[in-house]
C-alpha positions as a printed NumPy array, in Angstrom:
array([[  0.042,  -0.296,  -0.139],
       [  1.303,   3.15 ,  -1.101],
       [  1.525,   5.948,   1.892],
       [ -0.317,   8.903,   2.485],
       [  2.796,  10.665,   2.486],
       [  3.082,  10.133,  -1.38 ],
       [ -0.446,  10.935,  -2.448],
       [ -0.155,  14.795,  -3.012],
       [  3.275,  13.775,  -5.362],
       [  1.532,  11.639,  -7.137],
       [ -1.107,  14.164,  -7.884],
       [  1.739,  17.142,  -8.713],
       [  3.477,  14.675, -10.976],
       [  0.231,  14.186, -12.722],
       [ -0.169,  17.602, -12.753],
       [  2.63 ,  18.319, -14.576],
       [  2.893,  15.612, -16.666],
       [ -1.384,  16.251, -17.454],
       [  0.255,  19.698, -18.785],
       [  2.415,  18.971, -20.498],
       [  0.228,  16.044, -22.7  ],
       [ -2.032,  18.428, -23.273],
       [  0.275,  21.041, -24.988],
       [  2.225,  18.491, -27.199],
       [ -0.91 ,  16.231, -27.404],
       [  0.512,  13.011, -26.152],
       [ -1.143,  12.631, -23.2  ],
       [  1.662,  12.101, -21.217],
       [  2.43 ,   8.539, -21.404],
       [  5.665,   9.454, -22.757],
       [  6.914,  11.081, -19.729],
       [  4.854,   9.19 , -17.446],
       [  6.785,   5.564, -18.561],
       [ 10.501,   6.366, -17.997],
       [  9.835,   7.896, -14.514],
       [  7.944,   5.421, -13.578],
       [ 11.156,   2.863, -14.691],
       [ 13.329,   5.182, -12.811],
       [ 11.721,   6.693,  -9.354],
       [  9.771,   3.628,  -8.932],
       [ 11.628,   0.752, -10.298],
       [  8.867,  -0.535, -12.119],
       [ 10.207,  -2.733, -15.084],
       [  8.812,  -1.394, -18.695],
       [  5.297,  -3.558, -18.648],
       [  4.087,  -2.578, -15.639],
       [  5.738,   0.894, -16.094],
       [  3.712,   1.078, -19.853],
       [  0.248,  -0.405, -18.619],
       [  0.658,   2.329, -15.408],
       [  0.766,   4.979, -17.798],
       [ -1.954,   3.865, -19.914],
       [ -3.735,   4.824, -16.789],
       [ -2.883,   8.47 , -16.78 ],
       [ -3.48 ,   8.487, -20.504],
       [ -7.049,   7.612, -21.154],
       [ -8.499,  10.428, -18.899],
       [ -6.278,  12.552, -20.108],
       [ -6.357,  11.84 , -23.406],
       [-10.329,  12.595, -23.309],
       [ -9.766,  15.374, -21.059],
       [ -7.412,  16.502, -24.167],
       [ -9.8  ,  16.17 , -27.328],
       [-13.059,  17.943, -25.603],
       [-10.45 ,  20.897, -24.742],
       [ -8.927,  20.876, -28.71 ],
       [-12.466,  20.63 , -29.712],
       [-13.281,  23.899, -28.018],
       [-10.263,  25.786, -29.516],
       [-11.359,  24.036, -33.357],
       [-14.098,  21.716, -33.961],
       [-12.458,  18.109, -34.488],
       [-13.703,  16.274, -37.716],
       [-14.689,  13.392, -35.371],
       [-16.421,  11.643, -38.407],
       [-12.708,  11.194, -39.694],
       [-11.521,  10.553, -35.95 ],
       [-14.279,   7.381, -35.902],
       [-12.575,   5.935, -38.963],
       [ -9.004,   6.243, -37.859],
       [-10.202,   5.122, -34.502],
       [-12.236,   1.242, -35.702],
       [ -8.795,   0.455, -37.365],
       [ -6.535,   1.481, -34.366],
       [ -8.115,  -0.575, -31.66 ],
       [ -7.795,  -3.866, -34.416],
       [ -3.976,  -2.738, -34.462],
       [ -3.692,  -1.691, -30.199],
       [ -4.369,  -4.835, -28.624],
       [ -2.292,  -6.799, -31.505],
       [  0.777,  -4.092, -30.033],
       [  0.246,  -4.488, -26.737],
       [  0.455,  -8.463, -26.458],
       [  3.63 ,  -8.085, -28.837],
       [  4.959,  -5.914, -25.833],
       [  3.854,  -7.81 , -22.959],
       [  6.362, -11.244, -24.53 ],
       [  9.33 ,  -9.545, -24.981],
       [ 12.192,  -8.628, -22.697],
       [ 11.35 ,  -5.454, -20.884],
       [ 14.836,  -4.618, -21.089],
       [ 15.   ,  -4.713, -24.995],
       [ 11.189,  -3.199, -25.04 ],
       [ 13.034,  -0.372, -22.969],
       [ 15.729,   0.246, -25.478],
       [ 13.397,  -0.275, -28.417],
       [ 11.292,   2.304, -27.086],
       [ 13.849,   4.787, -26.805],
       [ 15.364,   3.96 , -30.453],
       [ 12.074,   5.167, -31.231],
       [ 11.679,   8.474, -29.866],
       [ 14.91 ,   9.513, -31.105],
       [ 13.936,   8.269, -34.973],
       [ 10.769,  10.359, -34.268],
       [ 13.058,  13.679, -32.374],
       [ 14.979,  13.359, -35.821],
       [ 12.814,  13.614, -38.257],
       [ 10.675,  16.033, -35.972],
       [ 13.837,  18.312, -36.191],
       [ 13.711,  17.839, -39.806],
       [  9.696,  18.597, -40.347],
       [ 10.016,  21.783, -38.517],
       [ 13.193,  23.593, -40.806],
       [ 12.244,  21.659, -44.075],
       [ 10.358,  23.537, -46.196],
       [  8.522,  21.009, -48.117],
       [  6.559,  20.298, -44.828],
       [  4.009,  23.275, -45.775],
       [  2.094,  22.081, -48.471],
       [  0.226,  18.543, -49.344],
       [  2.862,  16.137, -50.646],
       [  0.647,  13.351, -51.243],
       [ -1.56 ,  15.553, -53.551],
       [ -4.673,  14.401, -51.596],
       [ -6.554,  15.073, -48.473],
       [ -6.785,  12.95 , -44.937],
       [-10.095,  11.219, -46.617],
       [-11.659,   7.893, -44.927],
       [ -9.138,   4.959, -46.936],
       [ -5.763,   7.008, -45.492],
       [ -7.064,   7.748, -41.778],
       [ -7.611,   4.032, -41.354],
       [ -4.317,   2.957, -42.587],
       [ -2.513,   5.056, -40.501],
       [ -4.721,   4.234, -37.79 ],
       [ -3.774,   0.428, -37.728],
       [  0.21 ,   2.041, -37.312],
       [ -0.43 ,   4.483, -35.088],
       [ -2.684,   1.584, -33.321],
       [  0.162,  -0.934, -33.385],
       [  3.162,   1.375, -32.838],
       [  0.682,   2.894, -29.74 ],
       [ -0.262,  -0.607, -28.493],
       [  3.33 ,  -1.651, -28.656],
       [  4.663,   1.265, -26.789],
       [  2.253,   1.82 , -24.649],
       [  2.08 ,   5.93 , -24.948],
       [ -0.839,   5.854, -27.237],
       [ -0.434,   6.336, -31.113],
       [ -0.853,  10.061, -31.342],
       [  2.91 ,  10.085, -30.859],
       [  3.219,   8.814, -34.789],
       [  0.091,   9.957, -35.907],
       [  0.905,  13.793, -35.049],
       [  4.158,  13.886, -37.764],
       [  2.505,  11.524, -40.175],
       [ -0.523,  14.367, -40.216],
       [  1.836,  17.003, -40.527],
       [  4.418,  16.316, -42.845],
       [  2.587,  14.61 , -45.211],
       [ -0.894,  15.938, -45.384],
       [ -0.487,  19.572, -44.464],
       [ -2.188,  20.108, -41.209],
       [ -1.338,  22.137, -38.177],
       [  0.596,  20.842, -35.188],
       [ -2.958,  21.407, -33.194],
       [ -5.103,  20.042, -35.835],
       [ -3.115,  16.788, -36.078],
       [ -2.938,  16.51 , -32.217],
       [ -6.844,  17.134, -31.691],
       [ -7.944,  14.868, -34.583],
       [ -5.05 ,  12.082, -33.265],
       [ -5.427,  12.263, -29.9  ],
       [ -9.484,  11.57 , -30.864],
       [ -8.427,   8.592, -32.875],
       [ -6.759,   6.722, -30.187],
       [ -9.119,   6.9  , -27.254],
       [-10.816,   3.427, -28.419],
       [ -6.812,   1.967, -28.827],
       [ -6.262,   3.354, -25.804],
       [ -8.577,   1.526, -23.938],
       [ -8.046,  -1.322, -25.486],
       [ -4.164,  -1.103, -24.5  ],
       [ -5.437,  -0.5  , -20.875],
       [ -7.477,  -3.91 , -20.576],
       [ -4.777,  -5.997, -22.084],
       [ -2.144,  -4.902, -19.878],
       [ -4.218,  -5.104, -16.454],
       [ -6.254,  -8.559, -17.383],
       [ -1.627,  -9.031, -18.115],
       [ -0.952,  -7.948, -14.028],
       [  1.281,  -5.009, -15.599],
       [ -0.785,  -1.93 , -14.493],
       [ -0.683,  -0.139, -11.31 ],
       [ -3.683,   1.824, -10.7  ],
       [ -3.265,   2.77 ,  -7.577],
       [ -0.581,   5.075,  -8.918],
       [ -1.718,   5.441, -12.249],
       [ -5.038,   6.679, -10.253],
       [ -3.051,   9.562,  -8.494],
       [ -1.304,  10.702, -11.987],
       [ -4.362,  10.426, -13.794],
       [ -6.613,  12.638, -11.199],
       [ -3.594,  15.141, -11.143],
       [ -3.204,  15.119, -14.77 ],
       [ -6.728,  16.523, -15.77 ],
       [ -5.95 ,  19.468, -13.36 ],
       [ -3.748,  21.145, -15.942],
       [ -4.815,  19.665, -19.314],
       [ -6.769,  22.313, -20.111],
       [ -3.493,  25.226, -19.629],
       [ -1.329,  22.797, -21.858],
       [ -3.601,  22.867, -24.621],
       [ -4.275,  26.372, -23.915],
       [ -0.824,  27.034, -24.357],
       [ -0.667,  24.754, -27.513],
       [ -2.848,  27.263, -29.942],
       [ -0.798,  30.209, -28.318],
       [  2.71 ,  29.527, -29.289],
       [  3.779,  29.716, -33.016],
       [  3.992,  26.37 , -34.786],
       [  7.771,  25.779, -34.87 ],
       [  8.401,  26.488, -31.346],
       [  5.342,  23.87 , -30.552],
       [  7.131,  21.156, -33.193],
       [ 10.609,  21.879, -31.686],
       [  8.901,  21.83 , -27.957],
       [  7.843,  18.411, -29.172],
       [ 11.031,  17.116, -30.223],
       [ 13.33 ,  18.311, -26.998],
       [ 10.438,  16.001, -24.901],
       [ 11.347,  12.884, -26.951],
       [ 15.147,  14.231, -27.485],
       [ 15.021,  14.453, -22.814],
       [ 13.049,  10.875, -22.941],
       [ 15.46 ,   9.03 , -24.567],
       [ 18.432,   8.964, -21.92 ],
       [ 15.854,   8.963, -19.167],
       [ 15.46 ,   5.534, -20.644],
       [ 18.955,   4.266, -21.646],
       [ 19.568,   5.405, -17.775],
       [ 17.935,   2.316, -16.367],
       [ 19.512,  -0.935, -15.417]])
């Protein structure tokens, strides 16, 4: 049982994670996973499962606040969510069967590659237009949903972390629009991931619950800041968070 004095610390940590998750449109799992591993000694699977407890309510709150700032196309999000549900379960089951150290190192490599892509995207003049020649329609969003669900379930961070750069680089969407749509897409997939990790005994509901409660206080502030920041600065903030997370993951033994 967790000591009573840890309750305010858990809520405060959740509030900080919720603020960054709302601002960057990532739900907070990206930040929570290495923190849970470093501070509480959780192995990668348990940290990922616990982080999903935080991620789900944070995503729901973020979608609500993003929709208030700029309406989300829920018709498109629905089809993306359908395919996300299918692939999330496979990703989560695959992660549960891997060695925790190998999974953590794979996560670090994935984040480093994604961060490098973000930096390239930010300074590339080619990313300001639709490079595919067509918009994000039903078929395209379902394919994207399959990929984001697979990676989201595998790494326990929600597929938004992969969907956002794809939407901005290939379909010319603004950063905040991509963050909002991708978060709306991954809600059902996050439910599947939570159920899968929980049934496998890889989710600490006490710790995850504290973080989730705290996150809900500061998500609106993060979303508001996301809409106030210039596009380039918001993308660089996303990349910086990814770069910071990589050594935290590799530092764990």
